[in-house]
N, C-alpha and C positions, 0 to 999 in steps of 0.2 A: 452577408448572411450569418447570423449567429449559428454556432455549432455546440453540440454535446459531444465532448472528446474525453475518452478514456485511456488514461496513460498507465500501463500495468507491467507487472514483471514480479519476479519472486523477492523475497526480502533482500535487504542489503544491494538493491539496484538503484537507489537514489531517488525514490518516489517522493519523499517528503522534501528532499533538497530541491528537486525540480518544482513541486508545488510552490515553496516559498520564492523560488526563482521567478516563476510565472507571476506570481503576485508583485514582486518587485518590479518586474519589467513593464507590467500593465500600469502600476501605480506611477512609475516615472515618466509614462507617457501622458500623465493627467488624467487617467481613468480611475474611476472609483469601484472598488470591489468589496465582497464580503468573502471572508474566510470561515470554512465549516470544517469540522473533525470529528472524529468518534473513536473513543478508547485508545488515544494516543498513548504510547509507552511512557511519555513525559508527564501524564496526568491529564485531568480534565480541562477543556477549554484551551487547548495548546496545540499548535503544529510543531513538532520538533524533529529535528535531523540528527542522525548519528555523528555527523560532522560538527555539530555544535550549534547549528542555526535554529531559531525558533521564533514563533510569533504567536500572540493571542488569537484565538478563533472561537466561534460558536459551537458549544458541543451538540451534536446531533443525537438526541435522545430518541427512544421509540415514538414518543408522543410529539415531537418537534413537527410542525407543518412548515416545510420549507416555502411553499408557495404563499403562505400567510405571511411569513418573514420578510419576503422580497416584496410582496404587494404593499405591506405596511410601511417599508422603507419609501416605496415610490409615493404612496399616499401621503407620506409626511413631507414630501417634497424634496427628499434626498436621493439623488442620482445613484443608480446602480448599472454599471457597465458590464461586470463580470462576476462570476462565482469561482472560487478555488475550493474544492472539496475533497479534503484528504481523508484517508482511511475509508474510502467509499465502500469497500467490501462489506463493511458493517452496517450499511445504510439498509433500511427495509425496501423491499421492491416497490412499495407505493411512495416511498421518498424519492427513487429514482424516477418514477413516473412523473413526479412533481417537477423534478429537474428538467425532464425533456419538455414539459409543459412550459417551464419558464423560457427555455430556449424558443420555442414554436410561438408562444403567444405573446411574450414580452421582448423578444429580440435580444435576449442577454446571453452572452457567451458563457458556457459552464465548463470547466475543466476539472475532471475528476481523477483521482490518484489512488490505486489500490492494487491488493493482490488478488489474482484469478481465483486460485484454488487453496483449500485449507491442508493441514497436515495429512489428511486421509486422501488427498488428491481429488476432493470433491469441491466443486464450484461453491463459493459464497452466494447466497441468494442476491445480494447487492450486486455483486459482479455479474451473475447471470443476467439480471435484468439490464445492466449496462451493455452487456454484450448484444442483447437483443435489440436495444434501442439507439445507442450511440451512432452519431454520424460518422465517427473516426475512432479507431482503435490503435493505440500506439504502443509497441513494445520497447521498453526503454533500453537503450544500446548499452549501458554500463552494467554488464553481465557479471554477477559474482561466481565464484567458482566452487566447486565441492573440494573437500579434503584431498581428493585425488588428482587435482588439477584440471578436470573436465568441468564445462560450463554447468553451473547449478540451475536447475529448473523446478526442483521441488523444495518444499518447506517441511522440515521435520520437527515433531515437538519432543523435548527430551524432559523426562522427569526422573530426578535421582540417578542421571547419568545413563538412563535407559531410553531408547526411542520407543514412543507408543503410537499406535495407529487407531486407538479407539479413545472416546471420551467427548466431552462436550465440544461443539465446533469453535467456540470462542473462549479463550484462555489467554489473557495478556501476558506477555513475558518479553526478556530481553533475548540478546543473542551472546551474551558473555558467560554462559554456562550456568549462572544462578548458583543458589546455594542448595543444600539438602531440602528435599521436599518442594522445591520452587520449579515453576515451569519456565523453560527457556527453549529457544528455537536455534535450529542449524539449516543452512541451505546444502541441498545434497543434488547430485546428478540423478538421473532416474534409477540407473543400475543400483546404486547404494541405497536409495530410498526403498526400492523393491527388496533388497536383501537386509534392510533394517541395519545398516551399518553407518552410524555416525562416526565422526572422527575419534571420539573416546573408544571406539570398538574396532578401529581400523588395523591396528598393529601392523602397519605396513611401512617399510622403509622406502621413502621416496627418493632417496639419494641416487642420482644417476650413476650407473656403471662407468668405470673408467674405459675410455676408448682403447682398443687394442693395438696401440701404436708402440713400437719399440723405440728406445732411446738411441 
């Protein structure tokens, strides 16, 4: 039975890396798939991973009809066994509905990869719809860490060194700090997200205290 699966987690947990691995594994078994992405930090029409892997993909614009794309391939006599959909948090809810329809009516496996919540801790519309419709939701096991060492669960937006919790939901940026005026992101634990304390504002010495052993 075909399934709609959503692989999710905070930034830096390897979602795009896994998307490319799933595509490679499926293709190695002789299956033919289609790759989709939306607003990848590497540019349009590409799935890129922070560890250097990348592959071309179809850019999911607001106007793209995913059902039409897939049925067009089938009508042209080209087999489609699976879809890999990266940055799925940015897809419109109606596009997620199309993915569920592709699974149910065409028997094609769909693997989606994305972030659940934005920098304001609010669900992305695409992610919300995937949670409502997915046959299976997988939290990625590669958990990034907050600057304090705790598991990171929240995505923070940084502008000019300051963490912000207001603004447009979508603003593409990297995780390298950026330059003045640019948007960047950092993953934090819930405590430090609540306290608006990214690493640049931590001022905490994380060097362990020496053990109280006498020589």
